[in-house]
N, C-alpha and C positions, 0 to 999 in steps of 0.2 A: 510650535513647541509641543512636545509631549503632553498631553492631558489638554490642551485646549480644543477650543470648539470653535465653529465658523462665527464671524463677527455678525451681529443683526445686521438687518438692511435699514438704511437709512430712511427716514419719513419721504425725503426728498425724491426718492425714487419709485415711491407708490403709484406716481401716475404712470410709470415706465410697466411696470410689473403686474399692474390690476390688483388682483388678488395677492396680498404679500404672506407667503407661508412659511411656517417653521424650517429653515433650511438645516436644519441639525436633526433633524426628524422625520426623515424622507426613506420610504421604503425602496428598497435597492430594485424590485421587480415591477416597479410603475414608472412607465415612460411618460417623461415630463416635456420633453420637445417633439417637434415635427421636422419632416426632411424640408419644408420650406418649397414644396412644388406649389407653383402657380397653377390653380385651379378655380373652376367657380360652376356651379350648377351641371358638373360631370365634364366639363369642358376643360382641356389642359391648354394654357396659355404659357409655355416655356420659349417657344419660337419668336423672335422677334420680326422675322418676316411674314406680313400678314399671308402671302400666297404661299407659305409653306406651312400652313396650320391645317390642322383636319381634313376634310376631303380634299381640299385643294391641293395639299401636298402629295394626296396620294395620286391625283390627276398628273403633278408635276413629274414625280418619280415615275409613273408608268411612260410618259412622253420620253423621258431621258432615256428609260431602258429600252423602250421599243421603237423611237425615232433616231437616236444619236448612236452612230457606230462605235465610238469611244465607250461610251458608257454601256453599251450591250456586249461589248468585248470584255469589258471589267466583270459585268455579271456573269458572262458565259465562262469565262475562266475560274470565278469562284463557284460557281455550282457544279461545273464538271470536274474539279479537283476535289470538290468535297464528294460527290458522288461515287469516286472511287475508293472511299475509304471503306474498310470492313469494320463492322460493328460486331463485337464478340460479346458474349455474358458470361462473367466470370462468377463462380459461385462464391458465395461468403466464407465457405469453410471447406472441410474435407470429409465430412459426415454425408449419410446418405440424403438427409433432409436438406443440407446444402445443396445437393447435386439435383435433388427435385425442384428444389426453389429455381435453380437455373435453368432445368429443362422447362418449366413452368413458363418463363418469361421467352426463352427462344422459341418455344411452340406459338406463343401469342404473336411474337413478330412474324412468322412464318403463314400463320391461319388467319391474318386479316384479311377482310374484302377487297381492301385497297393495298396495293404493295407497298413492302418497306421504302423501294424506291422512289414510288410515287409519293408517300407521306414525307420523305426526306425532301423531296423536291419543293411540296407546300411549305415545309417548315423553314426552308432557306429562302423563302419570301420575305423574312424578317431582314435579309440583307439589302433588299431594295426599298422597303418602307420602315424599317426600323424596328418592326414589331411582327408578330404573328401570333394569331390565337386559335387553338385547336380545341374542340369538345371531343372527350372520351365517348365511345359509345361501347358497351360493354355487351357480352352475351353468353349464355349458358351453351358450353360445348357437348352438344348431344349428335354428334355424328352428322355425317353427309345427307342422310335419308330422314331427317328430321322433318317434321310435318310444318313447325314454324319455319320461315325462311329466315328469321333475326337468327335463330340460333344453330343454324346449319355450321358446320365444322369438319375439320379433318381427324377431330378428335371426340370420342365419346366416354370420356372421364368425367362429365358432369361438372366439371371445374368453370368458375367463371374467368372469360379470356376479354381481349380486345376484339372488337369486331372493328372498327375503324377509329381512326384520329383526324377526321377531316378536319380542314380549314374555315374558319369564318371568316371571309373575304375582308380585306382592309376598307375597301370602298363601302361597306355595309356598317361600318360603325355610326351609331346616332350619338351615345355619350356613354360614359364610364359612370360606375357607381363604388365610392371608395367607402371604406371603413374609418373608424374615428382616427387611426394611427396613420393616417393618409395611404395605407396600401390599398391595393385594388381589392374590391369586393365582386364585381361581376361585368360584364360587357353587355351594354344594350344595343340589339341589333335590329336594323331596319333594311329589309332586303327584299328585292323583286324575287317572285312576281306580286306578290301579294302585299309588299310592303307592310306587313305586320311587325309588331314590337316583340321583339325574343330578349329575354334575359337569361345569360349564360352566367353562373356562378364559376366562380374559379376553383371550388372546391371539385368540379366536373369539368374542369378545362386545362390546358397547358399555355403557358404565356412565355414565349420565346422572344428575346430582345437583342439587339445589338447596341449595347450601350444602355446601362441602367441608372443615369445621373438623377439624383433626387428620388430615386425608385418611379421615374415615370413610366407609365405604361406604354405610352409609344415610343418609349427608345428613342434611337438616333440612327438615320439611315447613312447606309454605305456610301451614298450617293450624296450626302449632305455638303461635304468639302468641296464636290466638284461642281456644286450648283452655279456659283458666280463664273467660272472660266466657260461652262457651258452656256450660260446666259450670253456673254459676250462671243462667243463663238458663234452661236447661233444667228446671232444679229450680224457679223462681219460675214457669215457666208450669205445671208439674204443680200447684203449690199454688193457682195462681190458677184453675185447672180444678175443683179441688176445692172450693174457696172459692166459686165461682158455682154449683156444682151445690149446695152446701150453703145459699147463701142462698136459691136458689129453691125447694128442697123443705124448708129448715127443719133445724134440728140435732134429732135424734130423741132423746128422753130417756124412760124406762121408770122409773116407781115401783113397786117391790116392798117387803114388809114386811122390817122388819131381821133377823127370825131366818133369812129366806132368806140373806141375805148372809153370815150366820153359819153357815151350814149346811156338814158335812162331806164332802169328796168323796166320790161315790157313791151319796150320798140323792136322793131325788126332788127335795127343796127345790134341792140343788144343781145337778143336770140342768136345773130349771126355769131359774135365774140364767143359767146357760152358754146356753140356748136362747134367753132375752131378750137377752143380749149379742149371739149371731150374728144375732138379726134385727134389730137396731140397726145393726149395722154393713151389713147389706144393704138397708137401706131407701135406695131410687134412685126417680127420677123418670122413668119411661120406660113402654114399653108394655106391661110386666108387673107395673106396680106394684100393691099391694096388702100387707096382712099380714091374720094369723089371730089374734086376742088371747083370751086366756082372761078369764072374768069371774069374781070372787070378791067376797062381800061381807062385812066384819066384823059379826059378831053384836052387837058391843058398842057401836061407833060407828057402825055401819049406813053404811060408807063402801065403797068398792071397794079392795080390797087391792092390785090391780094397775091401772095407768094408763098411758096412753101419750099422748104429745102432742110437737109439732114447735116448736121455739124458734127464733124469728126473731131477727135482728140489728135493733136500734133505729135504725142509721143506716148512713152511710158509714164505710167502713173508715179507719182512720188513717193508713195507708200506702197511695201510690198504686202499685199493682204494675204498671200499664202503662208508665208512667215509668220505673221500674227496669229492665223488660225494655228498653225503647228504648234506654237509657243501654247496656246490655252489647251489644246489637246493633251501636251506633256502634262501639264499642270493638272488637269482632268485624271490623269494616271497616276501622279505623285500621291494625290491625296490617299490611295490605297496601296501603295508601294508597287504599284503594278506598272511603271513605267517600262520595264522591260519588254512590254509588249512592243514598243517602238523600236527594239534591236532588230536590225536588217531592213528597217525602212528610212534610217539615217546614214549618212557618210561617217559619222563621229560615233565614239562609244568605245568602250574597250570590254573584253570578255571576262576580266577579273571582277568589273564592276556589276555586270551583269549576274555573276554566280552568286556575289554578296546580297545583290537586292532580292533575287529568289529565295535565298535562303531565309532572309525576314519576311519575305511572302509567304512561305512555306510554315514558318513558325506560328505568324499571325494566323492561318488557316487552321492549324494545328490546334490553337486557342480557342477557335470557333467550334471546331466539332467536341471538344473537352466541354464547352458551355451549352451545347445540346443534350451532351450524355448526363451532365448534371442534373437538368431538368426532369428526365426520366428517371435517374437515381434518387432523387429527392422527391418528387410527387407521384409520377404514374406508377413505379414498381410498389410502394407502398400503399398506395390506394388498391392496387390488384391484390395483393396478400391480406389485407384487411378484409375485403370482400369474400375471400375465400377463406376466413377463418385460419390463415396460418402466421406461425410466429413471427414476430418482427425480428428476431434475431438472426435469422437464416435468409435474410436480403441478398439478393446477389445483385451485380453492378454491370452495368453496360460499359464497355472501354473500346472508343476508336481506336485504329490503326493510326499511323504518321500517314500525312497526305501522299507522298510519296517516299520510293526508297531511296536509301543513301546512295551515293556515287561509287556505283562497283569499282570503279579505277582507285579512288581514295580507299576501298574497303581493301581492295588488291593490295595496294602499297601498304596496308596496315597488318595485312596478314603477312607479308614479307618481312616487314620489321619486326614482328613478333617472332617469327620462325629464324631471323637472324641471331636472335638474342638467346635461342634455345627454346622456345615455347613450339610444344609438339602440338598442331592442330587437328584434334580429333578425341583423344581420350578423355580429355578435360570435358566434364559435361556441363558445368555452369556458364564456362566462356564459352562453350560450343552455342549452347542456347543464348546466350548474349548477342552473339556474332550473328546468329541466326536471325533475332529479332530485329537487330540493325540493318541488317540485309534484307529484310522482308521475307526471309526463307521459311520453310513450313517447320513449326516447332516439334521437338521431340516429344514422343508420347512418354507415359510412365514407364513402360516396360523397357523401351531403349533408352532412357535416362538412367534406370538402374543399372541397365548394363555396361553402359558406359562409364558410371562411376565405379563399378567393379573392375573394368579394365585398368581403369585409371590406378587402383589400389593395386592390381597385379604387375602394373608398369612400373610402377614407384617402386614396389619390392623386388623387381627385376634389376632395375637400375643402381638401388642399394646394395644387392647382393654382386653385381659387377664392378662397384667400387671397392667393396670388401676383397674380392679376388684380385684386384689389381694391386691393393695395398698388401696382402699376404705373398703374392709373387714378387713384388719388390723388396719385401723383408727377407724373403728365402733367397734371392739374389744377393742381397748383401751380407747374408750369413755365409753363404759360400764362397765370396769373394775374400772375407775375412779369414775364412777357416784356409783356404789356399796359401794366401799371403803367409800364415803361420807355419803351415807345413814345410812352405818353401824356407823358411827362415830355418828353422828348425833340421834343415837338409834330409827330409823325408821326399816321399814321392811326388813329382811334378805335379802342378797345379791341376793340369787337363787331368791326369790319372786319377787323382784324388777327387776331383770335381764328379768324374764318371762313377768313382766308388760310392760316393756320398749320394750320388743320383740312383745309383741301382739299391743302395741300402735303403733309402725313402722309399723307392719303389717296392721293395719286398715288405716293407713295414706296413705300407698302405694296402697291399695285397692281402698280407696277414689280419690287418684289421679289417679289411672288406669281407673275408671270409668267417671271420668269427662273428661280423654281425650279421651275416647271413645265416649262420648256424643259429644264432639267438633268435633272429625273427623266425626262423622255421620252427622251433621249438615253442615259442610263443603261439603260434599260429596254432600248431597242433595241440596245446593246451586249451586255446580258446575254442577250438573245434570239439574237443571231448567235454567242456563244460555244456556248450550248448546242447550237444546230444544227451548229455545225462539230464541237464533241464527238461528235453523234450520229453524223455520217456519216465522221468519222475525219479530220477536217483541221484542220491546225495553223494556227493565227491569223498574218496576216501583220505583218509589222513594223510597217507603217503604220496597220493596225489595232489594234497593241498601243499606238502612240502615241495614237492616237485615244482 
């Protein structure tokens, strides 16, 4: 109800809330709760699988990306598509200060000791590991001949720029430092070759993450969802290779007397059985195949006491291991909507489904590039301007283009459809700029844009004049037809002659009007020239001339 306050906390809830505060008098600028991130002593404990925590997770994800062809194809498609994106710097306004700010960021991106493409590849490692930590190293731009190698630059304007933004590898993480608000404060690094501890504060670093649930600094790897199918697929591939080898070589079997199997450890018979077991496990079909086997004949039965043979399977396996492996590979790709990679490797599937999935995949990549640009726009660029003492209201922003251009066939259909409804492709500058951007074509410069807009206004005026001319011609024809009918009804000249007379009279009237207009224009021109000559020589016009 209006004017009512919050009810007081009951005494029975004291043990759950700890210190009970006055809930009616809480400052809106105080953060009361926390994200709930599970952490202790600088270590995050959000992952429920023990071997996917900390450095163990880094080792697993590295094995997946380097050893597994499906995971490697996933990461390759992600990185290579994102590398094709064009990163542009957009000024924050139209003034000279805004243009200078955008120019500073552009030159910093071009002037780093490590290329922007190499920096982007290291940043995109957060797709594999879930996070990527980068330290910003600045320099004073003092030209290419600076005595200090750290300050060498293509520019000698004395401004502070980016020297490099190197990665601090994920496998060198020792622990995290957190602020009281549970946000990360620094990364503690323990790296080879000296294995010394380095504290990297967040104010001098950039943290890129793939997923930030609970503001977890370690994020979530893009391979996390494919870990389970990868694990089972790896085991099935191992079993398949063993099965193939056993089917080719056969299952080795050794027959020994019963008393040998009952022998006590340490006796010669026990040692013989152990040697037979080792030989059976070591039988392989390779360039070193072969065995040395003892012979002994039983005196009573006259049969060999020891025998060696290979057992082969009588037919095919009950389970199709290859189909199982393909199923797990498809599930790996499904986790990041990249199962279109399997198109062409299977006999099933439709092209329309492939197009729909690739469209969703592209949108996901566009969101990834936007997240990278947001980190630069929110943290890197403001810090750069603050070091140079520039105003914060002229900050530019980095904008990435789309991952790939739209389908030109669809764009052609769109242009044909717009032309069919009367749209003129060309003079309309705004529509043309939009279509150019959608098609990935070069954008119009300001001069061309103004010229197109001027042409658009001229064409619009011409179309309006043409419509008015058609309307006047229709009215004239209607008037002539009515006059001819009236003359015929009055018994006057035939309509054809009357029409010719009216046309000749109208033409004569137009000629007289044109001649009068020409004489008037000539008189005005002569009067204007006289005034200009008089003004040039300092003479005042006479009264008669004014009257004229």
